[in-house]
C-alpha positions in Angstrom: 99.4 69.2 114.3 102.6 71.1 115.0 103.5 71.1 111.3 100.1 72.5 110.4 100.5 75.2 113.0 103.9 76.2 111.6 102.5 76.4 108.1 99.6 78.6 109.2 101.8 80.8 111.3 104.1 81.2 108.3 101.2 82.3 106.1 99.9 84.7 108.7 103.4 86.3 109.1 103.7 86.6 105.3 100.3 88.2 105.1 101.4 90.8 107.8 104.5 91.6 105.9 102.5 92.1 102.7 100.5 94.9 104.4 103.4 97.3 103.8 105.7 97.8 100.8 108.4 98.7 103.3 108.6 95.7 105.6 110.8 92.7 106.2 110.1 89.4 107.9 112.9 88.5 110.3 112.7 85.1 112.1 114.6 84.7 115.2 115.2 80.9 114.8 117.2 80.4 118.0 114.9 82.4 120.2 111.9 81.6 122.3 109.6 84.3 123.6 112.3 86.7 124.8 114.1 87.5 121.6 116.2 90.3 123.1 117.6 87.8 125.6 118.0 84.8 123.3 119.3 86.6 120.2 120.5 90.1 121.2 122.8 90.3 118.2 119.9 89.9 115.9 118.0 92.7 117.6 121.1 95.0 117.5 121.7 94.3 113.8 118.1 94.8 112.9 117.7 98.1 114.8 120.9 99.4 113.3 119.8 98.5 109.8 116.4 100.1 110.4 118.0 103.3 111.7 120.3 103.5 108.7 117.3 103.3 106.3 115.4 106.0 108.2 118.4 108.3 108.3 119.1 107.7 104.5 115.4 108.5 103.7 115.5 111.6 105.9 118.7 112.8 104.1 117.0 112.2 100.8 114.0 114.4 101.8 116.3 117.2 102.9 118.3 117.3 99.7 
């Protein structure tokens, strides 16, 4: 049952990512419910990368 749940969960997550052409699926494999506590480095890295993309896009619009 747990394997089936994992497969369905994976498909649902992939479906969510496909709703946007500017999205990324990131799985916090070592985290439980509190990702910010279990994998703070992943949160920091992901937010930093997202901010860099937003700033780069903004600079592109201003040029």
